[in-house]
N, C-alpha and C positions, 0 to 999 in steps of 0.2 A: 585522601582520591583524588584523584580529578576526572571528571563530568566532559562524554563529548560529547561540543556539541555539533559536528559535522561528521560523517560519513564519507568514506570512496566508498566509487564504484562497485567495489570486491567488496566489499562490509554491505552497500546494499544486499548486491545479493546474498550476500551471508542469514543475513536478515528476515529474505524473505526463503529463507531453506532452497537457494537454485532455483524457486520457481519464474523468480526474477531475476537475467541471468545481465552479464555484462553487458552483453553484445546489444539485448534486447534495451537497455538502460541507457545508450547508446543513439541505441533506432530510434527509441524514446522524446531523447533531447536533438535530433533531428526535426521530429515533427510537432517539435514544441507540445508533447504530452507526456501524464504519467507523471512523478513527483515534482514539484518544484525544484530546481539544483542551480552551483552558485558556481560561475565561470573566473576563479583569478588566474592570467597568464593561462597555462595550459591544465593544469591542475580542476577539473569539475569536482564542486564537495555537493553533503543534499544536508541541509540544517536539520539536526531529529527533529526540530519542532514542526518541523512543513509533513515531514514522512507521519508524524504521526497523525497529523491531521488532513491527509492523502487514505493513511487510512480508517480514520472515520467516515472523512468522505466516500468512502469504498468499500463499509459494513453493509452485507445482506441481511436484513432482519428476514427471519422465517417464524410462516406461525402457522398453524395447525391445519394437514390435510382438508381437503374439502368433506371429503366422507367421516373425520371425523368430528367438522361439525353442522355435520346430517344428523350424525346422530347423537351426539347433544344437544341440539336443536329438539327430536322427535322425545330423547326425554321428558325434556320441561316442557 
């Protein structure tokens, strides 16, 4: 079994279920935002470990709504 270490822009768009398009990735590269990439000649590749790290960096943690916390405090 071959484990891919890099994804193309098309594969990255697939990874994010189309929520990030190839065009968006192109714009992000021009602005130097978004996930890190490697450019070899004309090929643009995204290292899998960098995508995983970018996912973690953009993870949004949610907590209980304020009303739920207030109800909990009242019960104590």
